[in-house]
Phi, psi and omega in degrees: 000129184284142180276134180280137179279147180284141178281144178283140183267127179273148181280169181289323180294320181295321179294323178294319179295324180294317180293322179296319179295324178295317179292325179295319179294326179283349178086017181273340180241134178258151180280148179275139178274140179278140181265104181272330183265149179283133180292157181293331180293323179295323178296319179298321179296319180296321179296320179295319179298322178295321179295321180293324178294326177288325182289333179291337180284346181281152178275166179292327181294318179295327178294318178295325179291328182285331183279139179288154182296322180294320178294323179295319177296323179296320179294318179298318179297321179294323178293317179296325179279000180052043179235120180241019183288346180290341177294334182293340180292330183261358180283146179285136181269126178276151179281144183293328184283352179265001179289147178283163181291325183273008182286137182283150180284340185259033180292332184261032181292328177294323178296325179293318177299317180296323178295322178295317179297320180295321179292324177292324180292335180278351180293150178292135182237159176234150181263134177242131183275132177259174178292141181288159178249132181269120179238181179293332180277346182134197179277133178253118179282133181244139177226162177216141180269132179235148179288135176279140179291136178286168182295325180287337182271346182296317179294326179292323179295321179293323181287330183261013180295321179290327180291330179288334180278344183295318181300329178295325179286337181274000175122355179277111186263156177286156181283166181293124183279052178258129182280121178273093183268142175275102187271146174263103185289341181284336182274124180287149179246148177282165180296322179296320179294320179296315180294321179294318178295322179294317178296324178294317178296317180297320179297321179292320178293323177298320179296317180294314181297317178296323179295314181291317183292318179293322176296323178292325178286327181292314182218084183298323185290325181275333185241039180290340178290346177297337178297314179294325178294321177292323178293326177293330180296330181296320185269334187263004181284162182287150187294331183288342179236021187294313183297317180294316181294321178298319177297317181296317181293318181297314180294320181295314181293327177297314179294324179294314181293327177298332182268322190263346180290137179284164180280346181260167178268131183280122179227120180243132176258115182285099179224101185287341182284338182278127178270133182246157174291164181296318180294320179295320179294320177297321178295320178296318179296320178296317180295322178295316179295320178296317181294322178294315178296322178295320179294317179295324178293318177296322177295321178294319178296320179296321179293320178291326180285340180293348176299331182288338179269122179253116182284164179292135181088352179275109183261007180291140179262118180275136177286162181293328179293321179293320179294322178294325176296320176296318177295323178295318178297319178296320178295326177293320176297319179296319179296321178295322179291321181293319183281330181224072184289341183243019173277174181301148177068017178292323178293324176295324178294318178297318178297326179284321188280328189302318178299337180286350173294338181249031181281149179297330180278130182292326180295323179293316178297322180294325179295313182290320179297319176296324177297312181295325177298316179292324178294316178299324183289321186261358183286125181252354182244336176085356183286313180292329175297318178297320178297318181295315182296321178294321177294322178294319177300317179295321180295314181296319181291320182290333182257015173056041174065009176267071182234168177286163186291334181296335180296323181267324184291338178293338179288343179291342181273005177295135181265081182237120182238308191254025179279128181230108181289329178292325180296322178294320179295319178296323179295321178294321179295318179297322180294324178290324180292318183281354179278084183280176181295323180295322179291327176295323178292326181273012181293160185287152176282179182294319179294320179293325178295319178297318180294318179293327178294319177295321178296321178296320178296319178296319178295323179295318178295322178296320178295324179292318180292327179276353181057039179268150181264117178268114186293323182293313180294324178295317179297321179294318179295319180293327176296317177295324178298314181294325177298315180292321181296314179291332173298318178295314183295314182293325178293324177293318178297327185275316189255338183222062181288345180255010182281167182281352178266003181296322181298317178293324178293319178293323177294322177293321176297321179293326182283320184254026183295333181289348180259359183288144178293143184297335182290339184264359187298308185297315180295322181293319179296319179293322178294317180294322177296320178295321178296322181286329179287334180294329178085006180272351182274151174276173185296322180295318179294324176295320178296324177294322176298314179296319179297320179297315183296314182287332174293324177292314185286340179272352179252244182287343183275011179295331181282348181284148180267076182236129180269114182268017185298323180293332178282332171298319180295316179298319180293317182297321181285322184284346177291341179286338185269006182258133180208188184277011181262235184292329184270017184291335178293341180282352180298322180298321179293317181296317179296323179293322179291317183292334173299322179283317187288311187272336184255304185286322182253029184294331181285345180259012179250148176281165182293318181296320180292322179295317179294324180296316179291326179293317177296319180294328177293318179294324176294319181296328182296332179283347182262356189249170172288178188294327179288324175292322177295323177296319179295317180293315179293329177296320177294319179298317179297318181293324177296318180289328179289332180283354173070046180261017179082015180280351180289352176295340179287349176274350179271129184272001180282118183277356182282354182283332183280179181259003181179208181258139180288128180242098184288343183270359179287139184285328183273118179291340182289334188242019182272354178059053179292338180292340180280354182252186178216166181276070180294340182294340181293327178295325178286321181290340176289348175252026182290155180288341182263130184294327180292323177293318178299317181295316182291321178294320178294322179295321179289319184293320181275344182054044187269130177262006180290128185289344181290331181266001182281165177282165177302146185297328181291340177262326182294333182278353181280147176273186187295316180293321179292322175294322178299320179283326184293320182261025182294122182275001182293338178275004179056042176232120181268125180242124354289163184296141180278125180290149179293149181292146180282150181281149174079032178283124183253177179291338179293320180295320178296321179296322177295321179295320178296319181293322178293324179294320179293320179297321178295321179294322179297322178295319180292328178291316179294329180290333182247032182288345180292340179259110186293318182296318181293320180292321178295322178295317180293324180294322177296316179297321181294319180293322178296320180293321179296317180297317180294325179290324177295319180297321180292326179291321180287000000 
């Protein structure tokens, strides 16, 4: 079988040539004519190129000379209007059929932009005048062109007016309306211009601060970002008004936070797997932003308050305005703590404020002490009180008891009444006794203990959210508070008995003596006795020691075998140093002690000691103001009403006693007070206050007739209540003094003098059995008669 030969393969070009020749023979394709002559268009192009080469050789000046002035102005105007579309009028238009196939349809996009700019420039515009700029040449008036709204757009503006106001309600705030003027620092300004410019800036800042703060109060959740804007105002304000603006922002934010902070503590658990509702997520975001802004504000206040602390080696002199700004910032922190004691960062605030209790400036110490006093007063849970007391303990210990008195005296404002440390100890002992072996076997396992611990934490959080007061936890916190307080007091007695805080410590011991543990009674009494024997204490401090001892012995310490006779002696001697001058504040302490000594412990006193204190009280009443005299006479009346034999002091017969009364003797047991009488009552019956006269007359006559008694609302008050009721510090006289009658003549005065003399004569005849007393009264009577005769002549 013969093998077939392979056919040769023709190329593509050859096949195309074959088809073209066939078509040419059929007459379907015509031949192209050769262009031997140069077209007229090419000649024109060559001529134009020659002209451009010649024009480049010309200078710019010659070109300006060739252009007409009107054409030049037209070109300048076109440049200012940024419109170059007029060049298109002179441009050659290409034919559409000469465009290439690959040419883009958007070749003339620049022309379209230029047409838009030209159309906008042709719109009607209006000029708006701006604020002038002051330069060296004078004031430069500034204007700006604005597009006028078209007729079709006016209705749209009216319709969208409400929509334009919506972003402001959503949190978009207006900018600060402060004019940024380009000032010429080389030109001096007068004082009036500087003050006017400063007042203008302050007014603009006030407007911005008020706008942001009011918006934050209206809708805190939507405008929580205003907090950061207000904080930025503190740092970005101009230096000439910085102090004033900082004060305004600090006060505004303080009032805002006092209103918008919640009563509960914000606690967020970061758990991305838990899906939250939209409302819950918005609330969480708001709380996070609020907490962040509150933290930044506290940091800013702390930084401003640090101006009050002067470090070692810092020789800079702070101005009074800067110090006042620091005090203002400190006061704002105190207000936040008082209004929200259990919000976040309250412990950090306590840690920051406590060192300022020992500040050199008295005003700073007073601000912090007043804050802690209000916190102690309003605290219902005791937790923040415990934190404050622990911080004070740390401060006193770290500074070796060399602190100001306010650090210790602020503890006197603690509201502790029913705390019993012995009761807690007894409860622990009972719990150990009842924990039998069977109960130990039935104790919870490790897993159950963990579960109960979690349940306790949940219950605690529920109580916090409901703002309920848990009595057990409060009692436990107050017990811990008293332990820390007595630790402070006992450490001062032991390590710093000569410090200036000893008086405050003794006053605190006297106030909280009923809460002291029974185990410390004997040691405490011996320490106080030693301090009084040294003689370094002042009279007020000695009175506090005596008050502490008798408060201990009148309560749980009655069973102790302690002889208080030496403390009776200290009290009897210190009563001589009290008068209506500087020591008048000690009258309240003496009355409080004598209420315990003469009334509560009257059965444990001897007759001689009781008479000595009663006589000393009547002497003390003549040295005091009317409220102190009322308190002292009230105690004398109660002692006589209790029937302890004190009525012998109303008898003027001196033969009843065992000797002569010696008021300067230190021991009240041996002063022979029974040999004397209450001669001071005759003087007190002529007192300037009608209530003192009435009470002295009632004691002197020992009259039980109700017609001569005091009003029942006053008669039922004890000595301390009478002292407070008739307190003259309020500049109110009780009972009210009637206005003087018109037309008082000398005859009326003479009648009053004669009636006064007649009353004295009656008192002399009533006491004629005592020769010394009658002779004394006769001398006084003769002197009064001589003085009245001289006035008549």
